[in-house]
C-alpha positions as a Markdown table, in Angstrom:
| # | Residue | x | y | z |
|---|---|---|---|---|
| 1 | Met | -6.6 | 15.4 | -31.7 |
| 2 | Ser | -4.9 | 13.3 | -29.1 |
| 3 | Ala | -6.4 | 12.8 | -25.7 |
| 4 | Phe | -2.8 | 12.7 | -24.3 |
| 5 | Ala | -0.9 | 15.7 | -23.1 |
| 6 | Ser | 2.9 | 15.1 | -23.3 |
| 7 | Asp | 5.3 | 16.8 | -20.9 |
| 8 | Pro | 7.2 | 19.4 | -22.9 |
| 9 | Gly | 10.1 | 19.3 | -20.3 |
| 10 | Leu | 11.4 | 16.1 | -21.8 |
| 11 | Asp | 12.0 | 17.5 | -25.4 |
| 12 | Asp | 15.7 | 17.4 | -24.9 |
| 13 | Val | 16.0 | 14.0 | -23.2 |
| 14 | Arg | 17.8 | 11.6 | -25.5 |
| 15 | Asp | 19.5 | 8.2 | -25.1 |
| 16 | Ala | 22.9 | 8.7 | -23.5 |
| 17 | Ala | 24.4 | 5.9 | -25.6 |
| 18 | Gly | 23.5 | 7.8 | -28.8 |
| 19 | His | 21.0 | 5.2 | -30.2 |
| 20 | Gly | 18.3 | 7.8 | -30.8 |
| 21 | Gly | 15.9 | 6.7 | -28.1 |
| 22 | Glu | 13.6 | 9.3 | -26.6 |
| 23 | Val | 11.2 | 9.4 | -23.6 |
| 24 | Asp | 7.7 | 10.7 | -23.4 |
| 25 | Val | 5.5 | 11.1 | -20.3 |
| 26 | Ala | 1.9 | 12.0 | -21.0 |
| 27 | Val | -1.4 | 12.2 | -19.2 |
| 28 | His | -4.7 | 11.0 | -20.7 |
| 29 | Leu | -6.9 | 14.1 | -20.3 |
| 30 | His | -10.1 | 12.1 | -20.1 |
| 31 | Asp | -9.3 | 9.2 | -17.7 |
| 32 | Gly | -6.2 | 10.5 | -15.9 |
| 33 | Thr | -3.9 | 7.6 | -16.8 |
| 34 | Val | -0.2 | 8.2 | -17.2 |
| 35 | Arg | 1.7 | 6.9 | -20.2 |
| 36 | Leu | 5.5 | 6.4 | -20.1 |
| 37 | Ser | 6.8 | 5.7 | -23.6 |
| 38 | Ile | 10.3 | 4.9 | -24.8 |
| 39 | Leu | 10.3 | 6.0 | -28.4 |
| 40 | Trp | 12.4 | 4.5 | -31.3 |
| 41 | Ala | 14.0 | 1.8 | -29.0 |
| 42 | Gln | 13.2 | -1.0 | -26.6 |
| 43 | Glu | 15.2 | 0.7 | -23.8 |
| 44 | Ile | 16.9 | 3.9 | -23.1 |
| 45 | Leu | 20.1 | 4.8 | -21.2 |
| 46 | Leu | 19.8 | 8.1 | -19.3 |
| 47 | Asn | 22.5 | 10.2 | -17.7 |
| 48 | Ala | 21.7 | 11.3 | -14.1 |
| 49 | Asp | 20.3 | 14.7 | -15.1 |
| 50 | Asp | 18.0 | 13.3 | -17.7 |
| 51 | Ala | 16.8 | 10.6 | -15.2 |
| 52 | Asp | 15.9 | 13.4 | -12.8 |
| 53 | Gln | 14.0 | 15.1 | -15.5 |
| 54 | Val | 12.0 | 12.0 | -16.3 |
| 55 | Ala | 11.3 | 11.5 | -12.6 |
| 56 | Arg | 10.0 | 15.0 | -12.3 |
| 57 | Ala | 7.9 | 14.6 | -15.4 |
| 58 | Leu | 6.3 | 11.5 | -13.9 |
| 59 | Arg | 5.6 | 13.3 | -10.6 |
| 60 | Arg | 3.9 | 16.2 | -12.6 |
| 61 | Ala | 1.9 | 13.7 | -14.6 |
| 62 | Ala | 0.8 | 11.9 | -11.4 |
| 63 | Glu | -0.3 | 15.2 | -9.9 |
| 64 | Gln | -2.3 | 16.1 | -13.0 |
| 65 | Ala | -3.8 | 12.6 | -13.2 |
| 66 | Arg | -5.0 | 12.9 | -9.6 |
| 67 | Arg | -6.6 | 16.3 | -10.4 |
| 68 | Ile | -8.4 | 14.8 | -13.4 |
| 69 | Thr | -9.7 | 11.8 | -11.5 |
| 70 | Ala | -10.7 | 13.9 | -8.5 |
| 71 | Ala | -12.8 | 16.2 | -10.8 |
| 72 | Arg | -14.8 | 13.2 | -12.1 |
| 73 | Pro | -18.2 | 12.7 | -10.6 |
| 74 | Pro | -18.3 | 9.7 | -8.2 |
| 75 | Ser | -19.6 | 6.5 | -9.7 |
| 76 | Gly | -22.7 | 4.9 | -8.3 |
| 77 | Pro | -22.7 | 1.9 | -5.9 |
| 78 | Pro | -21.4 | -1.3 | -7.4 |
| 79 | Asp | -24.0 | -3.8 | -8.5 |
| 80 | Ala | -24.8 | -6.5 | -6.0 |
């Protein structure tokens, strides 16, 4: 089972140039890091609507990551 939760809102986002690239935005459910992946290609060209979808997915991921990290118990004082 993956520790990452992908944003399902990006399932239809594809490379506007038709090269088969896809985008994935996911949050690591344990440490709250956000992963932005470009799948099947080194780059992806997005039309304006798809770029907006990716931006919204990144904002949702950032909000979820903040909730995850805020729920963690505070760490102890740093070693001196």
